[in-house]
Each structure stands twice: as C-alpha cells, then as structure tokens.
C-alpha positions in Angstrom: -102.3 121.9 -116.6 -104.3 124.5 -117.3 -103.1 127.5 -119.9 -103.1 130.3 -117.5 -101.0 132.0 -114.8 -102.1 134.5 -112.5 -100.1 137.5 -112.0 -100.5 139.8 -108.8 -99.5 143.7 -108.8 -99.9 143.8 -105.0 -98.4 142.1 -102.0 -101.6 140.7 -100.7 -101.7 137.9 -103.1 -104.8 138.9 -104.8 -105.1 138.0 -108.1 -105.6 140.9 -110.7 -106.3 139.3 -114.1 -105.2 135.8 -115.8 -102.3 135.7 -118.4 -103.2 133.0 -121.1 -100.9 131.9 -123.9 -103.4 131.9 -126.7 -105.0 135.2 -125.6 -101.8 137.4 -125.3 -100.0 139.2 -127.9 -96.4 141.0 -128.2 -96.7 144.2 -129.5 -93.4 145.9 -130.8 -93.8 149.7 -131.2 -91.8 151.7 -133.8 -88.7 150.2 -133.5 -87.7 151.5 -136.9 -84.5 152.4 -138.5 -85.1 156.0 -138.4 -85.5 155.8 -134.6 -83.3 153.1 -133.5 -80.4 153.2 -135.6 -77.5 155.3 -134.3 -75.8 155.7 -138.0 -79.1 156.9 -139.9 -82.0 158.7 -139.5 -82.6 161.1 -136.3 -79.0 160.1 -135.4 -77.5 161.4 -138.7 -79.9 164.9 -137.9 -77.9 165.1 -134.3 -74.7 164.4 -135.5 -75.0 167.3 -138.2 -76.6 169.5 -135.7 -73.6 168.7 -133.2 -76.5 167.5 -130.5 -75.4 164.0 -130.9 -73.8 163.7 -127.4 -76.8 164.4 -125.4 -78.7 161.6 -127.3 -75.9 159.5 -126.6 -77.5 157.8 -123.6 -80.7 157.0 -125.4 -78.6 155.2 -128.2 -76.5 153.3 -125.8 -79.6 152.3 -124.0 -81.5 151.3 -127.3 -78.1 149.0 -128.4 -77.2 147.7 -125.0 -81.2 147.1 -123.5 -83.8 147.9 -125.6 -82.9 145.7 -128.7 -81.6 142.7 -126.8 -84.7 142.8 -124.6 -87.1 143.1 -127.4 -85.0 139.9 -129.2 -85.2 137.9 -125.8 -89.1 138.4 -125.8 -89.5 137.8 -129.6 -87.5 134.4 -129.3 -89.6 133.5 -126.4 -93.1 134.2 -127.8 -91.9 132.7 -131.3 -90.8 129.2 -129.4 -94.1 129.3 -127.7 -96.2 129.7 -130.8 -97.6 133.0 -129.2 -98.8 136.0 -131.4 -96.3 138.7 -132.4 -97.5 142.1 -133.8 -95.6 145.3 -134.8 -96.7 149.0 -134.9 -94.9 151.2 -137.3 -94.9 154.8 -138.3 -95.5 155.0 -142.1 -97.1 157.1 -144.5 -98.8 155.6 -147.8 -97.5 158.8 -149.6 -94.3 159.8 -150.5 -95.4 163.4 -149.6 -96.8 162.4 -146.3 -100.2 164.0 -146.9 -102.1 161.2 -145.1 -100.0 161.7 -142.0 -102.0 163.2 -138.8 -101.5 166.5 -137.6 -99.2 165.6 -134.9 -96.8 164.1 -137.4 -96.9 167.2 -139.5 -95.9 169.9 -136.6 -92.3 171.2 -136.9 -89.8 170.0 -134.6 -88.6 166.5 -133.4 -92.2 165.1 -134.1 -92.3 166.1 -137.7 -92.0 162.8 -139.1 -92.1 161.8 -142.9 -91.4 158.2 -143.3 -92.9 156.8 -146.7 -93.9 153.1 -145.9 -91.2 151.8 -148.5 -88.3 154.0 -147.5 -85.4 152.4 -145.4 -86.1 154.7 -142.1 -89.8 153.5 -142.2 -88.5 149.4 -142.0 -88.3 147.5 -138.6 -84.8 147.3 -137.7 -83.4 144.0 -138.8 -82.3 142.5 -135.6 -86.2 142.5 -135.0 -87.8 141.8 -138.2 -90.9 140.6 -138.5 -91.9 137.3 -139.7 -94.2 136.0 -142.2 -97.3 135.4 -140.3 -96.7 138.4 -137.6 -98.9 141.3 -137.5 -97.7 144.8 -138.8 -99.9 147.7 -138.9 -98.9 150.9 -140.2 -100.0 154.2 -138.4 -99.9 158.0 -139.1 -100.4 158.8 -135.3 -98.8 158.0 -131.9 -101.4 155.5 -130.9 -101.4 152.0 -132.6 -105.3 151.9 -131.9 -106.5 155.3 -133.9 -106.1 155.2 -137.7 -105.6 151.4 -137.9 -107.6 148.2 -137.7 -105.4 146.9 -134.5 -108.1 146.5 -132.3 -110.4 145.0 -134.6 -107.7 142.5 -135.2 -107.0 141.7 -131.4 -111.0 141.5 -130.9 -110.9 138.9 -134.2 -108.1 136.9 -132.2 -109.9 137.0 -128.7 -106.9 138.6 -127.1 -107.1 140.0 -123.9 -103.5 141.0 -123.0 -101.1 143.0 -124.8 -97.5 143.0 -123.8 -95.8 146.2 -125.0 -92.4 147.2 -125.8 -90.7 149.9 -128.0 -90.4 153.7 -128.5 -90.6 156.3 -127.2 -92.2 155.6 -123.8 -93.9 158.9 -123.3 -95.4 159.2 -126.9 -96.3 156.2 -129.1 -95.9 153.5 -126.4 -97.6 155.7 -123.8 -100.5 156.6 -126.1 -101.1 153.0 -127.5 -100.9 151.7 -124.0 -103.5 154.4 -122.8 -105.8 153.8 -125.7 -105.6 149.9 -125.2 -106.2 150.3 -121.4 -109.6 152.0 -122.5 -110.4 149.3 -125.1 -110.4 146.9 -122.2 -107.1 145.3 -122.7 -105.0 143.9 -119.9 -101.6 145.7 -121.0 -98.2 145.1 -119.6 -95.3 147.3 -120.1 -91.7 145.7 -120.4 -89.8 148.6 -119.1 -86.4 147.6 -120.2 -87.4 147.0 -123.4 -88.4 150.4 -124.1 -86.7 153.8 -124.1 -87.7 157.3 -123.7 -85.9 160.5 -125.0 -83.9 160.5 -121.3 -84.2 157.9 -118.5 -86.3 160.7 -116.0 -89.0 161.0 -119.0 -89.1 156.9 -119.4 -89.4 156.7 -115.6 -91.9 159.4 -115.1 -94.2 158.3 -117.8 -94.2 154.5 -116.5 -94.7 155.7 -112.7 -98.0 157.7 -114.2 -99.0 154.6 -115.9 -98.3 151.7 -113.8 -101.3 150.2 -112.2 -103.8 152.5 -114.1 -103.3 151.6 -117.5 -100.8 148.8 -117.4 -98.6 147.0 -115.2 -94.8 147.4 -115.5 -92.3 144.7 -115.4 -88.9 144.0 -116.1 -88.2 141.6 -119.2 -86.8 138.7 -117.1 -90.4 138.7 -115.3 -92.5 139.0 -118.2 -90.2 136.2 -119.9 -90.9 134.4 -116.3 -94.7 135.1 -116.8 -94.7 133.4 -120.2 -92.4 130.4 -119.3 -95.0 129.6 -116.5 -97.5 129.0 -119.1 -98.2 125.3 -119.9 -97.7 124.4 -123.4 
C-alpha cells in the first residue's frame, strides 16, 4: 500500500492534496495552564472580577471537548509514530522584555508568562513527550519569531494539523502564516476553542477552504488511520 490518502474538500471527488504519514505533523497551540485550567491563571482573574460565569461555556468546552479530542489525536499520532509539536507562549525573561508589542498591550492580551512559570507549561493531560517539538513564542503566530518553519522544512513536512486555543487569535494567525509559507493546513475544529462559540465558528468559516480545511476530530482520525503503516 502507498503511504498516502487523498482528501477532497468538495463534492466532485477532485483531489486537493495528499496526506502522507511521514510528512504530516500535529501542532498543539497554547494548551497551557494559564489559559486552559479553570482553577488557575485567567480563570482565577475572572472569578476575582466576578466575570467567570460568562467564561463558563469556554471552560466547559475546554474540559469536555477540546482536551479529550486533543488527547485522541496525540494518542493516535504517537501510535502511528508520527510527528508531534507544540507551541506555547513563553518569555525568556521574567520581566517579559522580550515579548512582542501585541502581548504587552493592556487588557486580556497583556500576557506575561516566563518560560519556567507554572502558567507557561502545557497542561499535564497533554504534556509533551521527550522527542516532541516544543517551540516558545512571544507572538500570536507560531511562525513569527520562532524556528518552527525551518524545523518543518528540515523534516520535509507538507501538512500541519492544528489544534488549540484560542481559535481567532494564536490558532488563526498560525494557520494563516503556515498556509502562506506553503504548507497544507487542517484544523480540527472540535479540538479548538474561542472565547465564544460565535467567534470560534466565524473564524473557521473565514479560514475554511482558503487557509485550511476545517474538519472534526473523528474525521481527522479516520484520515490518519487510513494511512498505511
């Protein structure tokens, strides 16, 4: 059997691009303690401010949908001995002087996460293994300010399957930049979350079939499972 499965994004059966086991990588974006856990980081601030109730649907989706689906994809990629990568927001300096301007702006995006801090770490449920690629960024996009694209080129990667948070910020900017660099991008929509479902769905509608192909986790799994060993 060939190590390739063709995925079509339309009803005509036309082949859009090929998916190959050795040239496909999983990218998990910003699934960090600060943003994902409902008992630390942003969640604690929301509770102190009295605004947590409006964020409850976000954390429920994270716990009930996003984390389990990320785990399914990670387990499958590791079973198939396919490449796994992570992007995380992390500053090299405690004072955050190396952060990009967008991460210094007042408000929700004023992010200071020193690389060794608890908040900067990937959540335990999705923690990287020894040979996984982990890139640290001070920008929204995994492309800007990191060596991620160079690593993908060295590994001869053609397709990047993206998950993580938040859909309309770090996920979307990474997807667009990867597409502009010539990679085929698939977004597992139910392994991602935006601040609200309206924002999440609107961003995916904008990107779908232009910058990426939006799929459900079960369909991504089927895509991967149909590849030959």
